[in-house]
C-alpha positions in Angstrom: 113.1 129.2 103.6 111.6 132.4 103.0 108.5 133.9 104.7 106.0 136.6 104.4 103.7 137.6 107.2 100.3 139.1 106.2 96.9 140.0 107.6 93.7 139.3 105.8 90.8 141.9 105.7 88.7 140.0 108.2 91.5 140.2 110.8 93.0 136.5 110.3 96.6 136.0 110.0 98.4 134.5 107.1 101.9 133.3 106.4 103.4 132.5 103.1 106.3 130.3 102.6 108.5 129.7 99.5 111.8 128.3 98.3 112.9 131.6 96.7 112.6 135.2 97.9 108.9 136.6 97.4 108.2 140.1 96.3 107.0 142.9 98.3 103.5 144.3 98.6 101.4 141.1 98.5 98.2 141.6 99.9 96.2 138.7 101.8 92.5 138.1 100.3 89.6 136.8 102.0 86.1 135.5 100.6 84.6 136.8 104.0 84.0 140.4 104.7 83.2 140.1 108.5 85.6 139.7 111.3 86.5 136.2 112.4 84.1 134.5 114.9 84.1 131.4 116.7 82.3 130.4 119.6 83.6 127.0 120.4 83.8 125.6 124.1 85.1 122.7 126.0 83.2 120.1 128.2 84.6 117.7 130.5 83.8 114.0 129.8 83.5 112.7 133.5 83.7 108.8 132.6 86.9 109.2 130.2 88.5 112.3 132.0 89.1 114.3 128.9 87.9 117.4 127.3 85.4 117.5 124.3 85.2 120.5 122.0 81.6 122.0 120.9 82.0 124.0 117.8 78.4 124.3 116.4 79.1 127.1 114.3 81.4 124.6 112.1 78.0 123.6 110.5 78.4 126.6 108.2 81.6 125.9 106.9 82.5 125.7 103.2 81.5 122.1 102.2 82.4 120.4 98.9 82.0 123.9 96.7 81.3 123.5 92.9 84.6 122.9 90.6 84.4 126.6 89.7 84.9 127.8 92.9 88.0 126.6 94.8 88.7 128.7 97.9 92.1 127.3 98.2 93.2 128.3 94.6 95.0 131.7 94.1 92.9 134.6 93.6 92.4 135.5 89.8 89.2 137.9 90.2 89.5 140.6 92.9 85.9 140.9 93.0 85.6 137.4 94.1 88.5 136.6 96.3 89.5 133.1 97.4 91.6 132.6 100.8 95.2 132.9 99.2 96.7 135.5 96.7 98.1 135.4 93.5 101.8 135.3 94.2 104.8 133.1 93.9 104.5 131.3 97.1 105.0 127.5 97.8 102.9 126.8 101.1 100.4 128.9 102.5 99.2 129.1 106.2 96.2 131.0 107.4 93.7 130.8 110.4 90.8 128.5 109.9 87.8 130.7 109.3 85.7 127.9 111.1 87.8 126.8 114.0 87.5 124.2 116.4 89.9 125.7 119.0 90.5 129.7 119.1 89.1 132.6 117.2 86.7 134.5 119.1 86.5 132.7 122.5 83.5 133.6 124.7 83.0 132.5 128.2 82.0 129.0 128.4 78.2 127.9 129.6 77.5 126.9 133.0 76.7 123.3 133.1 76.4 120.1 135.0 79.9 119.2 134.2 83.0 121.7 134.0 83.6 123.8 131.2 86.3 125.8 129.8 87.1 128.2 127.0 88.2 126.5 123.7 91.5 128.3 123.6 94.0 127.4 121.1 94.5 127.8 117.4 93.4 125.9 113.9 95.4 126.7 110.9 94.8 125.9 107.3 98.1 124.5 105.4 97.8 124.8 101.6 100.4 122.7 100.3 100.6 123.8 96.8 99.0 126.2 94.1 98.2 123.2 92.0 94.6 121.9 92.5 95.5 118.7 90.6 98.7 118.0 92.5 99.2 115.9 95.7 101.5 115.9 98.5 103.4 112.8 97.3 103.6 114.2 93.8 105.4 117.6 94.9 109.1 118.1 94.2 111.4 116.7 97.1 112.4 120.2 98.0 108.9 121.3 98.1 108.0 118.5 100.7 111.1 119.3 102.6 110.1 122.9 102.6 106.7 121.7 104.1 108.6 120.1 106.9 110.3 123.0 107.8 106.8 124.9 107.7 105.4 122.6 110.2 108.6 123.2 112.4 108.2 126.9 112.1 104.3 126.8 113.0 105.2 124.5 116.0 107.9 127.0 117.2 105.4 130.2 116.7 102.4 128.5 118.2 104.1 126.7 120.8 105.8 130.2 122.1 102.1 130.8 123.5 102.1 129.8 127.0 98.6 128.7 126.7 99.4 126.0 124.0 100.6 122.8 125.2 100.6 120.7 122.1 100.9 121.4 118.3 99.6 118.5 115.8 100.3 118.8 112.0 98.0 116.5 110.2 96.3 115.5 106.7 92.8 114.1 105.5 93.0 113.0 102.2 90.2 111.8 100.2 86.3 112.0 100.4 86.4 108.6 102.2 87.9 110.3 105.1 85.8 113.0 105.1 87.8 116.0 103.2 85.4 118.8 102.1 87.7 120.6 99.9 90.1 118.6 97.6 92.8 121.1 96.9 96.0 119.5 98.4 96.2 120.9 102.1 96.2 120.0 105.8 95.8 121.4 109.1 97.6 122.5 112.3 96.0 122.1 115.5 97.4 124.0 118.6 95.7 122.6 121.7 95.4 124.1 125.2 96.1 120.6 126.7 98.1 117.7 125.6 95.3 115.7 123.9 94.5 112.0 125.0 96.4 110.0 122.4 99.8 111.8 122.2 99.4 112.0 126.0 99.2 108.4 126.4 101.9 107.8 124.0 104.0 110.3 125.9 103.5 108.6 129.0 104.5 105.3 127.6 107.6 106.7 126.0 108.5 108.5 129.4 108.3 105.3 131.4 110.4 103.4 128.7 113.0 106.1 128.9 113.0 106.2 132.9 113.8 102.5 132.7 116.1 102.1 129.8 117.7 105.4 129.3 116.8 105.6 125.6 113.6 106.5 123.7 110.9 103.7 123.0 110.5 104.5 119.2 114.4 104.6 118.6 114.4 101.1 119.9 111.4 99.8 117.9 113.0 101.4 114.8 116.1 99.4 115.5 114.2 96.2 116.0 112.2 97.0 112.7 115.5 97.4 110.8 116.8 94.2 112.0 113.7 92.2 111.3 113.6 93.9 107.6 110.1 92.3 106.8 108.1 95.4 107.0 110.5 98.2 105.7 109.6 100.4 103.0 112.2 103.1 103.1 115.8 102.9 105.1 117.8 106.0 104.4 120.9 107.5 106.1 118.6 109.7 108.3 115.1 108.4 108.0 112.9 105.2 107.8 109.3 104.1 106.9 107.8 100.9 107.7 104.6 98.9 108.2 104.8 98.5 112.0 104.4 95.0 113.5 101.5 96.2 115.5 99.5 98.0 112.9 95.9 98.4 113.5 94.8 99.3 109.9 95.8 97.6 106.7 98.5 99.6 104.9 99.2 101.5 108.2 102.7 103.1 107.9 105.1 105.0 110.5 107.6 107.4 108.9 110.5 108.8 111.5 113.8 110.3 111.5 116.3 107.7 112.8 117.7 110.0 115.3 115.1 110.8 118.3 114.6 114.4 117.7 111.6 115.8 119.6 110.2 117.9 117.0 110.4 119.4 113.3 112.3 122.2 114.6 115.1 120.2 115.8 115.8 118.4 112.5 119.0 118.9 110.8 119.1 119.7 107.0 120.1 116.4 106.1 117.4 114.7 108.2 114.9 117.0 106.8 115.7 116.0 103.3 115.8 112.3 104.1 112.4 112.3 105.9 110.7 114.2 103.0 112.3 111.4 100.8 110.8 108.8 103.1 107.2 110.5 103.3 107.1 111.1 99.2 108.4 107.3 98.8 105.3 106.3 101.0 102.8 108.4 99.3 104.0 107.4 95.9 103.8 103.6 96.9 100.0 104.3 98.2 99.1 105.7 94.8 101.0 103.3 92.8 99.2 100.3 94.5 95.7 101.5 93.9 96.5 103.2 90.6 94.6 106.1 91.7 94.5 108.6 94.5 94.7 106.8 98.0 92.8 108.2 100.8 94.6 108.4 104.2 94.9 110.3 107.5 98.4 111.3 108.5 99.0 112.8 112.0 102.7 113.8 112.9 103.4 113.4 116.8 106.1 115.6 118.4 106.9 116.6 121.9 104.7 119.0 123.9 105.2 122.6 123.8 105.7 123.2 127.7 109.2 124.4 127.4 110.5 121.4 129.0 113.1 119.0 127.9 111.5 115.9 126.4 114.2 113.2 125.5 111.6 110.6 125.4 109.9 112.2 122.7 110.6 111.1 119.0 108.9 113.0 115.9 107.2 110.5 113.7 104.3 110.3 111.4 101.3 107.5 111.6 99.4 107.1 108.4 96.0 105.2 108.2 94.6 104.6 105.0 90.8 103.3 105.6 90.9 100.3 103.0 90.4 96.8 104.0 90.5 95.0 101.0 90.6 96.3 97.4 86.4 96.6 97.3 85.5 97.4 100.9 86.3 100.2 103.3 88.1 99.8 106.7 85.3 101.4 109.4 85.8 101.4 113.0 83.6 98.6 114.5 82.3 98.2 117.9 85.4 96.8 119.6 87.4 99.7 118.2 85.0 102.3 119.3 83.5 101.0 122.4 86.6 99.3 123.6 89.5 100.8 122.1 90.7 97.2 121.1 91.7 97.0 117.6 90.8 94.0 115.2 92.8 93.4 112.0 91.7 90.9 109.5 95.1 91.4 107.5 98.6 90.8 108.5 101.1 93.7 108.5 103.7 91.6 106.7 101.2 91.0 103.7 100.3 94.6 103.5 104.0 95.6 103.7 104.9 93.0 100.8 102.4 94.8 98.6 103.7 98.0 99.5 107.1 97.0 99.0 106.4 95.7 95.4 105.2 99.1 94.4 108.2 101.0 92.6 108.4 104.6 93.9 110.2 106.6 91.5 112.2 109.8 93.2 114.8 112.1 91.9 
């Protein structure tokens, strides 16, 4: 992996990554002349016992720009710069201009509930220069590079003692609220471990204390023995529709060995994990014969400097489709109670995906 660190004219940091050496003298552009602002803060939710971020400045963020203006495409006209330079990079990472965490962090307001500064960081990860591409369509070594980039961002962001958790994710498709269609994702670095990974971490820690091994590792072995929902089984990685899926076509992807995060992957594991991810995304698009919308989140260990043998790096993907004609939206039982109701069996959806051929080199 080759890397070049730059700074935009508005002060934001940018890092370019490539599979081959990058030339010297690359300049980082910005469509914004003014310095990065922000203004987000946290408020405590007394009934749920968790923080909520308030970032009203995000109302002004770029929203579905016209086709002739793509802020994530390489700059071709210096008079009208985009967010990324015209250079032979493969993956570009830069600070989000409209962050929910970090940026300019003013003192929080004095309210009837506890408040705190919204410290942290939000980064945009541009997967490729090609607007027409998708993550699943990228070459295998390009996908593997992205996994390595996520590891590098986790290490760098997690080195800040104020950061407790780093979450890479991708929202794909207008159906899940994407405002820019160029292939990209984000990395959020949180000042606390967010509620969902915190709960999973607690359950995994309790299981490890009782059994001396990881919970997801144990579950992967059970899924492989059963075999009914497996989508990919490689020498170092797996992908499957989990027996407990809460969404139709939900898929989990993980290395077989319980590594705590991207940075701990061996070269062979990273390549095989990239193959598992690419296989799943090709199956998604092949099933629908059109771009398939999904949310993808990668869970890893907290960045608190402690050993986490209970942690197991993995992705969870949630497509919103219920049937071929209707979208799956969260209803009262899911939003109000957190109790998911599935009207499709995981085995049936796994069978559909298993029947889709995914051609990989």
